[in-house]
NUZA-755524 format. One record per residue (C-alpha): z, x, y; residue in three letters. Coordinates in pm, whole numbers, plus 50000, padded with zeros to 5 digits. Example, Ala and Ser with C-alpha at 12.3 -4.5 7.8 and 13.67 -1.06 7.14 Angstrom:
REM NUZA-755524
507805123049550ALA507145136749894SER
//
This chain:
REM NUZA-755524
865774444465296MET867934445165610ASP871064437465409GLU870714470565221TYR870624490765543PHE873514471465696LYS875554477765384ALA874724514765406ALA875864515965769GLN879224501865663HIS879454524865360GLY879754494765133ASP879644511964796LEU880764481064603GLU877804461664739TYR875364486464594PHE877214487864263LYS877034450364216THR873354445964300LEU871374429664020THR868204449964017VAL865584463763789ASN866494495063599THR864464523963468ASN864424535963107ASN867734553863155GLU869424522863287GLY869704536063642LYS868844513563936PRO865384518164086THR865464489064337TRP865234500064701THR866784534364681LEU863764550064850ASN862584520465054THR862234530365419GLN863294508965712TYR860214499565913ASP861534508566258LYS862954542866178SER861694553065837GLY865304557665725ASP866324552765365THR869834541665274VAL870524578265197LEU869634588165555HIS872094562665685ILE874894572765449ALA874374609465543ALA874364602565916ARG877424579965902CYS879384602865673GLY879844577965390HIS880354604165122LEU881174581664822PRO878084560564889LEU875944591364944LEU877074606564615GLN876444573764433TYR872934571964577LEU872204607864477ILE873524601664126ASP871404570164108SER868234589764176GLY867674586364550ALA865094610764683ASP866994636164891ILE863794649565052GLU862344617365195THR861544621065566SER862004593765826ASN859684587966122LEU861234617466307ASP860574639466007GLY864314641865940LYS865604643065585ARG869144632565489PRO870304668665526LEU869064669365887HIS871024637765959GLU874234650165800ALA873994684465966ALA873374670466311GLN876184645166280ALA878644671466158GLY879234653965826GLN880484684165631THR881124666265300GLY877694650165300CYS876034683265385VAL877794699865092GLU876864672064848SER873214672964951LEU873034710764924LEU874684710364580LYS872174683964475ALA869374708164565GLY868364697364915ALA866064722565083GLN868304741065325VAL865484750465565ASP863474718465555SER861594711465878LEU861654679666079LYS859264670866360ARG858834700266603ALA859934723666322ASP863694719466360TRP865814729666063THR869204714565969PRO870844746566099LEU869154742266439MET870404706666462LEU873914717166361ALA873864743166639CYS873444715866900THR877054706266831LYS880284725066767ASP879864720966391ASN881314753666265GLU882134741365913ASP878634726865870VAL877034758865995ILE879104780065756ARG877964758065468LEU874304760265563LEU874524797865594LEU876304799965259LYS873404781565099PHE870864805265254GLY869824788965582ALA867694812565789SER868894822666136VAL865414835666221HIS863224804966173LEU861704791866496ARG860864756766608ASN857564748166773LYS858764762967104ASP859904795166939GLY863614787366960TRP865904800366686THR869314785766595PRO870834813566807PHE868874802467115HIS870184767267063ILE873774778567020ALA873514799067341CYS872174768667524ARG875094747167412GLU877644773667507GLY879874771767199HIS881024807967186ILE882514803966837ASN879104793466701ILE877364822066882VAL879864846666733GLN879504831266387LEU875714835166387LEU875984870666520PHE878514879866252THR876154866065989HIS873264887166125ASP873814910466419ASN870104911166504SER869964874666609VAL870204883566980TRP866864901866965ASN864504872466988THR862364854267242ALA860754820167252SER857024814267286LYS857334816867664ASN859334849067625LYS862734834167706ARG865624852867547THR869024838567451PRO870314855467768LEU867914834767979HIS869094803567800THR872794810667843ALA872334819868210ALA870384788068284LEU873134766568133HIS876004785068300GLY877714797767986CYS879754827368117VAL881524835867786PRO878184835267604VAL876504856467873VAL879324881967850SER879104882567470PHE875334887967481LEU875704916467727LEU878354931967502ASP876414928667177LYS872754928667279GLY870554954367447SER868764932967703TYR867014953067975PRO868034944068330PRO865854917268489ASP863944909468168SER861304883468247LYS859884853668066ASP856204844168084SER856714829268433ALA858394861068556GLY861824844768562THR864874866868509THR868264855068377PRO869674859768728LEU867004836668870MET867894810468610ASP871574812568698ALA870954811269074ILE868524782269059ARG871074761868863SER874044770369084GLY875874791568827HIS877184817969063THR879814830868817HIS877014838968573VAL875104855668855ALA878144876968939GLU878404887468575THR874744897368554LEU874914916668879ILE878124935068792SER877204941968429ARG873444947368449GLN872854955168816LYS870434925968818ALA868274925969131SER868574898569392VAL865154908369527TYR863154906469203GLU860174882669220GLU858754858768963ASP855034853268904ASN854864830269207PHE856454855369442GLY859814837769448LEU863034857669474GLN866434843569372PRO867144831869729LEU863764814369742HIS864434797269409LEU867854785169524ALA866264771369841ALA863484754969640GLN865934736569415SER868184727169706GLY871124745669556CYS873194752069866LEU876004767869661THR873694795469544SER872084799769885VAL875504804870044LYS876554828169763PHE873524850369814LEU873624850870193VAL877364851470256GLU878784869669952SER875934892769855LEU874554897270206LYS870974889770101VAL868744889470409LYS868264853470512VAL864604860170599ASP863834882070300SER860074880070257ARG858204876769932SER855064896769859SER853154866469987LYS854994867670318GLY857124836470296PHE860884832970331THR863474809370186ALA862914786970488LEU859274782170388PHE860224772070035VAL862954748370150ALA860564733070405ALA857994726070135LYS860574707469928GLU862274690270220GLY865684705570141GLN867364697070473LEU870874709070387SER869514742970287VAL867234744470591ILE870164736770821SER872254764670665PHE869414789870680LEU868714782771047VAL872444784071130ALA872534817670948SER869804831771170GLY866564823470994SER863594825871234ASP861794792271236VAL858644808071381ASN858054835771127LEU854564834770974THR853404841570621ASP850334861670519ASN848104832670625LYS849704828870965GLY851534796970870ARG855014788370988THR857634767470810ALA856454738871030LEU852984741470878HIS854534739470533ILE856754709670615ALA853894690970784ALA851554697370492GLY854214683470258ALA854644652870487GLN858374658070536HIS858994640870867SER862744648070884LYS862154684870810THR859464686771079CYS861784669771326GLN864614693771246PHE862394724371291LEU860964711371618LEU864474704471745GLN865324740671664HIS862494755571871ARG859714756471617ALA856424762971799VAL853314742471723ILE850664769371686LYS847534776471484ALA847504796471163ASP844854822471073ASN842324794970999SER842934777171329GLY844934748771176THR847984735871359THR850874717471190PRO849984683971350ASP846494686271197MET848114685970852LEU850044653770908SER848904623270711ARG851854599670695LYS852274576870999PRO855844588371066GLU854754624871067VAL851824617571296CYS854074598571539ARG856554627071540LEU853984652571654PHE852534629271918ARG855944629372086ASN855894667272127TYR853854689472356GLN850214697772298THR849874724072026PRO849254760172124GLU845694771672048LYS
//
């Protein structure tokens, strides 16, 4: 059967026309129209749709190919054509009666797949044939979420023009399109959403993350500036883990965002969370040396303690970051006990961390 699928990939219409095969009562070929390729579950119609071979696709449809057969990913020919931006194939399938909102694996519709690309003509066609802008995939994402993630402002505007309520949605973990656009650094989309939507400042997802936190963690300082100037987003808001934007930037090692917050926005370098830790603690846990170096140079106190009496040195030692421990010790970190009587050297497990502490003075008790 491989020759059929190879011919479909090349759009070889004449090959299919000249096949000597069995016919049904109406004289139409029945051969392998709906036979599925073992490795993918594709039919020849899937391949023609994906590759944009419109004459072959139309011939297959006219010959009785099943337009609703799903491959192993649950994708039907319409999914393939929509995702690949094959406008002519999409139109032919829709005119032949293909279900416009058919679901593939994870509940993705053809419109959702089209929104992953800048396929404006395909999206217009799907909407014309009744595609829903409100259906959600298994994660609760709508086509609008997906368009905001990709950052194609023309697609975002097109969906909004079709239905101006599309902005008012949230995924299963309560992430809005604004969260999505902020995370992916899409300034034009963020500005459009702030113009057209009514998102409350510092709206949080199920983890307590705000759009500003998403932007900061990913290094999108221009998005952060937009959110702060337009929404008065707070640089001291905390997520469910007690992390503020500065802490999140330090955690991810995003020095650009750390510098932006400290130097441009004048965020206190030792701003404490409700749990008592600072950005230095978070950076120490992750071993983010470049961030740690900047924080210390900017005046961060290496001997501040959290609510449990731990210093950044405790955190770095517990995480077995020898280079971080060495840096902190070289910058006057004191080896002292926390509230439970534990000293940083007692937390060391890796040989290089143990050796490091042995070379320093006896811990304070």
